N, C-alpha and C positions, 0 to 999 in steps of 0.2 A: 340612424340605425334602421334604415329602411331596407327591405329585400326587394330585388327587381322580378318582374315578370319575364318569362322568355319571350322573344320576338317571334315574328311569323316563321323565321327559319330555324327555330329551336334553340336560339342562343339566350344566355342571360348575361350579356356583357355589361360592364359598369363603366369603364374608363371612356373618355371621349374618343371618337373614331380617329381623331388626329394624333392621339398620344402615341408617338412612335418610340418614346423612351422606355415603354413597358416590355420587357423581354417575354413575359407570359403572353401578352397580347400579340406580340410579333410572332411568337411560335405557333400560337393558334391560327393566325392568318396563313402561315405556311402549310400548316396541317389542313386547313380548310380548302387551299387551293391545289395542293399536291396530293392529298390523301382522300379527303371527304368528297370533293368534286368528281373525281374519276369514279368512285364508288357509287355515287348517286346517278351518275350518267349511265352506269350499267343497269341499275335497278333501283326503283324508288323504296322508300321505307314503307312498312306495313300500313301506317296511318298518316294522314296529313298533320294531325295534332295528337299530342299525348297529354294525359293529365292524371292526377291522383283520383283516387275514388271519390274525394270530396271536391274534385273539380279544379284543383290548382293545376295550371299548365306546367308540364314538365319539359325542360330544355334537353336537347340531344347531349349536351356535354357541359360539365360543371369543372371549374378550374379554381385556383387560389383566389382569382378575382371575383367569384360568384357571391361570396359572403362578405358583408361589411363588419361582421362581428370579429373583433380582435380576440386575442387569446384571453383577455381579461373577461370577456362575455362567455367564453367556453370554460376557462378556468380549470381548477383541480377538484376532484371529488372531496366532498366534505367541507367545502369552502363556498362562501356566497360567489356568484348567485346560484350555485348548486345545479348547474346545467348537467353535470356529469354524476350527480348522485348526492344523497344527503350523508352518506357514511364515507370515510376515506378508503376503506378496503372493500366495501359492498359485499359481494358474495364470497370473496376470499375469506372473509371472517365468518359468516353465517349465511346460508342460502335463505331464499324467501320462505315465508309461511305457506304451506300448502293447505288451502281450505277448500273443501268440496261442500257446495251449497246443498243442504239436505233438509228434507221435511216432507212428510206424507202422513195421512191417516190420523191415527190418535197419538197422543204423547208417547205411549208405550212403543208403538210402531217406530217412530223416529228415534226413540231412545235406543232401540236396537240397532238401527242403522249407524248411529254415532259410535257405539261401541265397536261395530264392525269396521268403520273407518279408522278409528284410532288404533285398532288392532292391526291394520294394514299400512301404517305409517303416516296417517294425517296428523298434522301438527297444530291444528286449531279448528274449533268448531265454527260452522257457518249456518245459521238456521233460516230456513225458508218457511214462512207462514202462509196458511191458506187464505183465500179471498175473504171469508167472514172475519178472520182475525185482523187482516189488514184494513178492513172497512169498519172495525170497532163493533162487530156483531157477535153476539153469543151463538153458540152451536145450535140452540133450540129456537133462535129467532126465525120466523117464517121466511125472511129473505135469505137464510142460509141454506135453505133446502136444495140439495143436490151438489153443494159446493164444499161441504165439510170434509177436510182432509184431502181434497182432490189435487190441489196444486201447491201444497205445503202442509204443515202440521197445524192442527187446530189447538189453540190455547184460549180458553174462556175464563180461566180463573187462576188464582194464585196456587191452588192445588194442582192444576194442570201443569204449571211450570215445574213444581216439584217432581211430578211424574216424568216429565220430559228429561230433567237433568238428573235422574236418579243414578247414583254410582259414578257420576262424572267428577273428577277431582278439580273442582271449581278454583282452588287456590293455584293450580298448576296450569290449566288449560285456559287460554284466551278465547272468547266467544264473540263472533260477529253475528248480529241480528239484523236482518233486512226487514225493517219495520218503520213506518214513517208516521202517518197521522196519529195512531194511538201509541207511538214510541214511549211517551212518558210512562204510560200505564205498564207496558209490557217490560220496559227496563225496571220499573218498580217491583214487578213480580220477580225479575231475575236478582235484584239486590236483596229481597226478602228471602228468597231461596238460599242465597249465599249465607244470609244471617241464620237460617235454619240449620245449614251445614256447619255453623260456627267458623265461617270464613269472614273476617272483618271487611267492612267496605273498602278499606284502603288496599286490600290484597286482591280484590276482584279486578280481572283485566279483560278488556274486550271493547267492542265497538257497537253502538246503536247507529243505524243509518240515519234516522231522524231528520232527513233533508226534506222538509215539507214543501219548500220552494219549488223543487224540481217535480213535485207531484202536480202542481198546477200547470207547469210548463210542459210535462211529458206523460207521466204515468197515471194521473187522474184519480189516485186514491187519496182523496181529501175528505175531512169531516167538517171543518170549520172554515169561516172566511179567512183570506190570507193573513190579515193583520194580527188577529188573536192567535192564529195557529204559529206565527213567528214568535209571539210572546211566549208560547209554551215550550218552543225550542230553546229560547233564551233562558227559560227557567231551568232546563236540564243542563245547559252550559254553566249557569251559576251554581247549581247544586253539585255538579260533577267537579267543578273547580274546588269547591269547599270540602267535599267528602270522598271523591273516588279518583285519586290522583293516577291510577293506572287505567282508567276508562276513558275512551274517546267518545265524548257526549254526542257528536254529530260527524257522520262520514259524508262529506258533500259529494254528491253522486252525479257523474255524467253518464253513467252506464245506461240509465233509462232514457235519457235525452237522446243517446245515439240509437237505442233500440226503437225509439219512436220515429226514426228516420233522418235525424240530423246529419250534417257533415261532421268530420273531425274537427274542424275549426269551431263550428258552433257548439259541439260538445264541450270543447276546451273553454271557449269564451263564456258560455252560460254557466258552466259549473264554477269557474273562478269568480264570475260576477255574483253568483249565490253566496259563495264564500265571503266576499266582501261585505255582503248584506248581513250575514250572521256576525261578523266581526263588528260592524257598526252597531248592531243591536245589543251585543255584549258590552261594548264600551259605553253605550248610552245607559245601560243598566248600572254602571258604576264600577265594572271590572277593569283592571289594568290589562292592557293587551298581553303582556307577558306572563299574566296569571293563567290565561286560558288558551292562548293561541298554540302552545306546544302540544296540546292534546287534540287539536282539530286534524282530521284526516280526510282523505279524498278516495273516490272510487271511480275508475275509469274502464271504458270498454276497450278491447283490443280487436280491431277489425281486419279485414283481408288486405288492406294495402300495407305491406310490411314496413316500408320506409316512412310513410305518412305517420304511421303509429309510433314508431320510435321518435320521430321528430316531435310528435304532440307531447309525449311524455317528458321529453327535455325541455321543451318550451314551457310546459306547465310549471316545472321547478323554478325556472328562471323568472317567469312572469310573477309567480306567487311571492318569491323571495323580494323582488322589487316592490310590490304592493305593500307587503308587511313592513318593509324597512321605510319606504318613502311616503306611503299614504298613511300608515298607522303608527309610525315611529317605534316599531319594535326594536328593543335593545338586546334581547336574549336571541342568540343565534338559533335556538331551536324553534323560536316563534316563526322564523323564516323557512323552515323546512316544509316542503310538501310531501308528506308521506302518503302513499296511496296503495290501495288494493286494486287488482286488475281482474277482470273476468273476460273470457273469450266471448265472441259475439254470438249470442243466442240467435239473433235475427239472420245471421249467416248460415245457420244450419238448415239443411234441406231434408224434406221427407223423402225425395227422390234419391236413390242410391245413397242411403244414410251413412254407410261405411266411410264415404268420402269426408264425412264431418270429422273423422279422426285426423285427417291430414289437415283440414282447415284449423282445427283446434290446435295442432302442434305448432303450425306456422304462426298462429295468433299468440300463442303462449311464448314463443321465442321473441316476438316483438316486445311483450311485456317485460321479458327478462332483460333484453337489450336495451330497453327503455328505463330500466332501474327500478322495477317495482318492488314493494316490501312484502306483498303476499299475493297469491294467485289462485284463482279458481279456473279449472279447465272444464268446459261443458262436456257432457256425455253425448256420444254419437247418436242416440235415440231421442234426443230431447225434442225434435220437431214432431215427434209422434206421440209422446207420453212422458210421464215422470220417469226418470232414469231407473234402469234395472241395476241390480248389484254388479253384474258383469261389465255393464257399460260404465258405471262409476269407477270400477276398478281400473279399467283401461284408461280412463281420463286421469285418474291419479297416477297411474304408471307413466303416463305421458310426461308429467312434471318430474317424475323421479329420473326418467331417462335424460331429460334436459339438464338436470342438476348433476347427474353422475357420469354421463357417457359423452357429452358433446364438447366440452371445453368452454361452454358459454359463461361459466363462473370464474374462469381463470384471470381474465383482464377487466379492469374497471372501465366501463363505458367504451367499448372496443370501436364503436363507430365515430368517436370524437376525431375530428380533423378530416372526415370524409367531406369532400367539397360538396356533394349533393346533400348529405344529411345536415350539414351546417347551414346551407342555403335554406333548406326546407325548415329547419328549426327557426331561422329568422323570419321566414314567411308565416309560419303559424303564430309566432309572437306578434308580428305586425298586425295580422288580421284580428287577433284577439283584442289588441288594444283599440282597433277601430270599433269593434263591437262595444267595448267599455264606453267609449265616447258616446255612442248612440244610446246606450242604456241609461248612462248618466244624465244626458240631455232630456230624457222623458221622465226623470225623477226617481230612477232606481228600479230594482228588480220588481218589487210589489207593484208599482206603477205600471211597469211593463207587462206584468201578468194581467192586471185589470184591464189593459188596452188591447190584450191579445197578441202583442208583439212577438213573443217567444213562439207561440202556438203557430202563428203564420209562417214564421221563418222556417220551422221544422216541416210544417206541411208542404211548403213549396220545395224544399230540399227532397223530401220523401218523394213527391210527385215526379221531380225531374229524374230521380234514380229508377223508379218503377217504369216510367215511360221508356227509359234507355234499355231496361232488361226486356220489356216487350218488344222493342224495336230490334233487339239483338245486338245493339252497339255495346251494351255491357253484358260480358259473357258470365253466365253462372253454370259451372260444369254440372251436368245431370239434370238441369232445368231447361235451359234454352241452347245448350251445346253438349254434344257427346252424351245424348240421352239413350237410354235402353228401355225396352219393353219387357219388364220383368217384375214378378211380384215382389213386395217388400218382405224380407224375412228377418223380423226383429222379435225377439221374446217379449211378450206383452206383460206389463205390470198393471193390474187392474185394482182400483180402490173401490171398495164396496160402500154401501151406506151404513155399514156397522159402525164406523166412527161416529157418524151423527147420532145414532141410536145410543151408543155407550156414553158420549159426552152429554146428551140430553138427560139421561137418567142421572148423572153425576151432578148436573147443575140443580135438578129438582132436589136432590138429597142435600146439596149445599144450602140452598135457600130455606129449606125446612129446618135446618138445625142451627143456623146463625141466629144471633140476637138481633131482633128487629129494631129495637131502640138503638143499639150501638150502630147498626148499619145506617139507619136514617140519620142519625147525628153526624156521622162521618160525611155523608154526602151533602148535608146542609152546609158544614164547614167548608167543603170543597167549593161549593157554589159561591159562598161569601169571598173566599180568597180569590176565586176566578174573577169575580166582580170588581176586585180592586185593581188599580193600575200598576202597583209596585210589589205586591206581595208574590212570594215564590209558591207555586202550586205543588211542587214535588212532595214536601212533607204531608200535605192534605191527601194526596194521591196514595202515599204509603199507608196513612191511617185508613183510608177507605178499603184498601186491599187487606189490611189486618182484620177489618171488620167483615170480611168475606164479600165485599161488593165484586161483582163480575165485571169483566172488561166492557160489556154493552151497557151496564148500569152506570159506570163511571163516565163513559163517553156521553150518554144521555144527560148526565149532570152538567157536564161542560156545555152541551147544546142548549140546555135550559138558559145559559147565561150568553153564549156566543151566537146561537142559531146555527144553521147548517149553511151550505154554499152551492150554488148552482152556477156553473160556468156559462158565461155567454158565448154564442156561436161566433166563430171566426170565419165562416163561410161567406 
């Protein structure tokens, strides 16, 4: 099941040259001689070679001979290998969830934005946290100075989570939280807030990103060394399997891998490799694969190369289905589903002529829909300049609503199935992903690859090649190195003041002054003892520490007392 590369003339032929019994090949030869040849004699093509954004050479013409995947590898929607989607009716039954990534300032600021979005038709919350929260720092920590509430909402305590979710119907709305290194703590805050709202754990629905492996690979927001960090993710998978059947305990994320500069193939391969590592860890913990795998989810980037992105999503489902069945022995068909959220490419947004980002976002969103996403976030056109304004967020949400209501994209399931080019490109993505699996397995798995700097070097090299092409002008970016204008940027500015840090600091002082010191210290001592064991689950101890009014930073420091912190080695 290998996919061929185009030859120097832009072909991707498969049958031997002497195979005269192939009518498609014979017709192609006639076309080549009688139609293409004279056209090229009159004028050459625009370029000598064509390639996807990720560097896969693209042939001039694709025919039924281009792909070796028979119909069994394309199949039907809702059936293995799920190339065409995990649901038989896809958007004919229900359109994707529309989630706008939101968070800034204090919990009250973001709570108002949530109510605004829900009032304008958003169907699920997606929480962006600020850098101090992502790094496990309290708002009053000296290292938080200047960053509180600037690139997301600040949450330093259980009380803050209550303010963030005030008035939100937690039994009815699913919530996605982009949080990784301290995900176990922030998720614990959410669970206890649901408890305070009298919503049982079993009714809470949502997703914690919680993908720590991709932090070492790409985003770099880590707190502990990789191996104990992987243990904490496994704790959440185990706890979620036992207590929160509607919650996805980890969303395995390629989005940040792509934002760091990877190719589409690297995004796909590294993301699925991370997924394999989490599955192995959960099985080693003693969980049956069919107990937890149905609640795993994924998060992908949708970039500018329309067809490459569609093929990536289709290949992702097919590869994951095979991995779960053949490598891990999953019997439950839902364990083989690759359900994923898509976000349009933030790294493709430009500060120059920012209105053009509306067009980019619409095309990227279309690729996500045509690739079969389960939920979608569309970037706001001003994100290269600032946190999104309300007008920009509304346009981004309306973009999804137009796609769902006015374009016909939702009428047919996987409408590009059978496209000679898309099927060939899907094969190509699958083949190159499996090549990466072989390389990662040979070095001992994902954690070993992280420790050796393998993933980091691969992404750095891909990012360098792309940037060099942009600077040379061979890769066109409209408004940046092509079709530029000298005009001032007119975007309404959203400014975040230091008021959020001041108010959060006052609250933290009040919280620490009124809590029981003995209860707080006993809870953190218990947390350290459980963390020091090899097989105990830390989630109950985290919940107890939150109930004792321990802050985010204090719980992180307790874990670091046991695990230490982590400094990445240079890969240059």
